[in-house]
C-alpha positions as CSV (number, residue, x, y, z in Angstrom):
1,M,75.6,102.1,91.2
2,P,77.9,100.0,89.0
3,K,79.8,103.4,88.0
4,L,81.1,103.4,91.8
5,K,83.3,100.7,90.7
6,D,85.4,103.1,88.8
7,V,85.3,105.8,91.3
8,D,88.2,105.9,93.8
9,I,86.4,105.6,97.2
10,N,88.8,104.9,100.4
11,Y,87.7,103.0,103.6
12,D,87.4,106.0,105.7
13,Q,84.9,107.6,103.0
14,I,83.0,104.2,103.2
15,R,83.1,104.2,106.9
16,E,81.8,107.7,107.3
17,L,78.8,107.3,104.9
18,V,77.9,103.8,106.8
19,S,78.4,105.7,110.1
20,Q,75.5,108.2,109.0
21,L,73.0,105.5,108.6
22,D,70.4,104.6,111.4
23,F,70.7,101.2,112.9
24,E,68.1,99.3,110.5
25,K,69.8,100.5,107.2
26,K,73.2,99.4,108.8
27,M,71.5,96.1,109.6
28,D,70.0,96.0,105.9
29,L,73.2,96.7,104.4
30,I,75.0,93.8,106.2
31,R,72.3,91.5,105.2
32,D,73.0,92.7,101.5
33,V,76.6,92.3,101.7
34,V,76.3,88.7,103.3
35,R,73.9,87.5,100.7
36,E,76.6,88.2,98.0
37,R,77.6,85.2,96.3
38,G,81.2,85.3,97.1
39,Y,81.3,86.7,100.5
40,K,81.4,83.5,102.4
41,K,84.1,82.1,100.1
42,N,86.2,85.3,100.5
43,F,85.3,85.5,104.1
44,Y,86.7,82.0,104.9
45,V,89.6,82.4,102.6
46,Y,90.4,85.5,104.5
47,T,90.3,84.2,108.1
48,E,92.3,81.2,106.9
49,G,95.0,83.6,105.7
50,L,94.7,85.1,109.1
51,T,95.3,81.9,110.9
52,E,98.6,81.0,108.8
53,K,100.1,84.4,109.4
54,Y,99.4,84.6,112.8
55,N,100.0,80.8,113.4
56,I,96.8,80.4,115.1
57,P,96.0,76.7,115.7
58,R,93.1,74.8,114.8
59,M,90.3,74.8,117.6
60,S,87.1,73.3,118.4
61,E,84.3,75.9,118.5
62,K,84.7,75.8,122.5
63,E,88.3,76.4,122.4
64,L,88.0,79.4,119.9
65,D,85.2,80.7,122.1
66,T,87.7,80.8,125.3
67,F,90.4,81.9,123.0
68,L,88.6,84.9,121.7
69,H,87.1,85.9,125.3
70,E,90.1,85.7,127.1
71,K,91.5,89.0,128.8
72,N,95.0,89.7,128.0
């Protein structure tokens, strides 16, 4: 598998491959990705970047839940 890092694979190709997996295999894949060492750090860095980019204020969990479920 490490050889795949050198292959040019785009997001659409990955999405197509994942869409062909049955539900259990998709869940296994998600669990594996989330277990990766840097995943949480990268996820939080990414989301912090989005909050800055879109000027989203800091919110409590309840405020954020309300914000995310508002019907626009």
